[in-house]
Each structure stands twice: as structure tokens, then as C-alpha cells.
One Martini backbone bead per residue (centre of mass of N, CA, C, O) as a GRO file, in nm:
protein
   90
    1UNK     BB    1  -5.762   2.262  -1.285
    2UNK     BB    2  -5.557   2.056  -1.441
    3UNK     BB    3  -5.546   1.763  -1.569
    4UNK     BB    4  -5.330   1.503  -1.545
    5UNK     BB    5  -5.385   1.362  -1.822
    6UNK     BB    6  -5.340   1.612  -2.002
    7UNK     BB    7  -5.047   1.672  -1.930
    8UNK     BB    8  -4.928   1.394  -2.014
    9UNK     BB    9  -5.028   1.402  -2.307
   10UNK     BB   10  -4.874   1.655  -2.393
   11UNK     BB   11  -4.591   1.554  -2.316
   12UNK     BB   12  -4.594   1.304  -2.502
   13UNK     BB   13  -4.637   1.461  -2.766
   14UNK     BB   14  -4.382   1.636  -2.756
   15UNK     BB   15  -4.178   1.399  -2.729
   16UNK     BB   16  -4.259   1.262  -2.996
   17UNK     BB   17  -4.178   1.496  -3.178
   18UNK     BB   18  -3.877   1.489  -3.092
   19UNK     BB   19  -3.829   1.202  -3.193
   20UNK     BB   20  -3.883   1.259  -3.497
   21UNK     BB   21  -3.659   1.473  -3.527
   22UNK     BB   22  -3.424   1.282  -3.458
   23UNK     BB   23  -3.477   1.078  -3.685
   24UNK     BB   24  -3.441   1.273  -3.917
   25UNK     BB   25  -3.144   1.354  -3.847
   26UNK     BB   26  -3.028   1.069  -3.871
   27UNK     BB   27  -3.092   1.045  -4.191
   28UNK     BB   28  -3.020   1.368  -4.284
   29UNK     BB   29  -2.741   1.394  -4.196
   30UNK     BB   30  -2.449   1.521  -4.331
   31UNK     BB   31  -2.298   1.425  -4.079
   32UNK     BB   32  -2.173   1.220  -3.833
   33UNK     BB   33  -2.217   1.422  -3.594
   34UNK     BB   34  -2.520   1.455  -3.638
   35UNK     BB   35  -2.585   1.154  -3.584
   36UNK     BB   36  -2.474   1.139  -3.298
   37UNK     BB   37  -2.653   1.364  -3.179
   38UNK     BB   38  -2.923   1.221  -3.254
   39UNK     BB   39  -2.876   0.969  -3.082
   40UNK     BB   40  -2.867   1.120  -2.815
   41UNK     BB   41  -3.147   1.252  -2.842
   42UNK     BB   42  -3.300   0.986  -2.867
   43UNK     BB   43  -3.225   0.872  -2.590
   44UNK     BB   44  -3.332   1.111  -2.420
   45UNK     BB   45  -3.626   1.097  -2.524
   46UNK     BB   46  -3.683   0.810  -2.428
   47UNK     BB   47  -3.642   0.870  -2.130
   48UNK     BB   48  -3.869   1.078  -2.110
   49UNK     BB   49  -4.100   0.897  -2.202
   50UNK     BB   50  -4.070   0.685  -1.977
   51UNK     BB   51  -4.096   0.882  -1.737
   52UNK     BB   52  -4.377   0.988  -1.798
   53UNK     BB   53  -4.518   0.714  -1.801
   54UNK     BB   54  -4.434   0.630  -1.513
   55UNK     BB   55  -4.575   0.867  -1.374
   56UNK     BB   56  -4.866   0.801  -1.483
   57UNK     BB   57  -4.843   0.483  -1.364
   58UNK     BB   58  -4.681   0.446  -1.098
   59UNK     BB   59  -4.373   0.336  -1.190
   60UNK     BB   60  -4.064   0.218  -1.081
   61UNK     BB   61  -3.963   0.028  -1.303
   62UNK     BB   62  -3.956   0.240  -1.538
   63UNK     BB   63  -3.739   0.416  -1.403
   64UNK     BB   64  -3.517   0.203  -1.420
   65UNK     BB   65  -3.521   0.189  -1.728
   66UNK     BB   66  -3.447   0.487  -1.777
   67UNK     BB   67  -3.173   0.480  -1.634
   68UNK     BB   68  -3.047   0.256  -1.808
   69UNK     BB   69  -3.080   0.402  -2.081
   70UNK     BB   70  -2.907   0.648  -2.007
   71UNK     BB   71  -2.645   0.493  -1.960
   72UNK     BB   72  -2.622   0.356  -2.238
   73UNK     BB   73  -2.632   0.615  -2.407
   74UNK     BB   74  -2.381   0.750  -2.290
   75UNK     BB   75  -2.174   0.525  -2.352
   76UNK     BB   76  -2.230   0.512  -2.657
   77UNK     BB   77  -2.151   0.804  -2.724
   78UNK     BB   78  -1.860   0.786  -2.625
   79UNK     BB   79  -1.768   0.549  -2.805
   80UNK     BB   80  -1.840   0.676  -3.082
   81UNK     BB   81  -1.668   0.932  -3.053
   82UNK     BB   82  -1.396   0.787  -3.016
   83UNK     BB   83  -1.402   0.630  -3.283
   84UNK     BB   84  -1.413   0.877  -3.469
   85UNK     BB   85  -1.153   1.018  -3.362
   86UNK     BB   86  -0.938   0.743  -3.330
   87UNK     BB   87  -1.050   0.438  -3.435
   88UNK     BB   88  -1.093   0.363  -3.125
   89UNK     BB   89  -1.199   0.260  -2.802
   90UNK     BB   90  -0.932   0.127  -2.631
   0.00000   0.00000   0.00000
């Protein structure tokens, strides 16, 4: 059986790699929509990183933080997309 610590370490490493790819696309994106999509991917990847770490540390508080970050990331992506599309948020 594979050790629990090894599995979480590999998962954190893969998620960190995905985080760096999203940061690269954020700065190198040729269009504004690429940058918006990379911000959404960045938020989702941060939620996954926090959730994996919370699972490895047996912390319910960090899961609450991950849920809050997912909600804020989703609302921010919607607001930014609407602003780019129509020029206003409300």
C-alpha cells in the first residue's frame, strides 16, 4: 500500500505545477479572454491546493477557506467577464 504522505506530496506537486502554468498563461496570454480564463484556473488550482493540504492536515477550517475562495473566484470571474463583455458590472 502506498503511504498517505507520498500520495499527498505527489498531488501537491502536480497542483503546484498547474499553478505555475496558470500564472504563465496569465502573463503571456495574447488576449484578455486568455487572461480571464487563466485567473479562473488560478483560483480553482488554489482551491485544490488548499483542499489537499486541509485533507492531509485533517483541518476542517482550511476546507472552509477553500470553499470561500471558490465562491469568491467564481463571482470574480463572472464580474470580470461581464465587465469585458458589456463595459459595466451592474
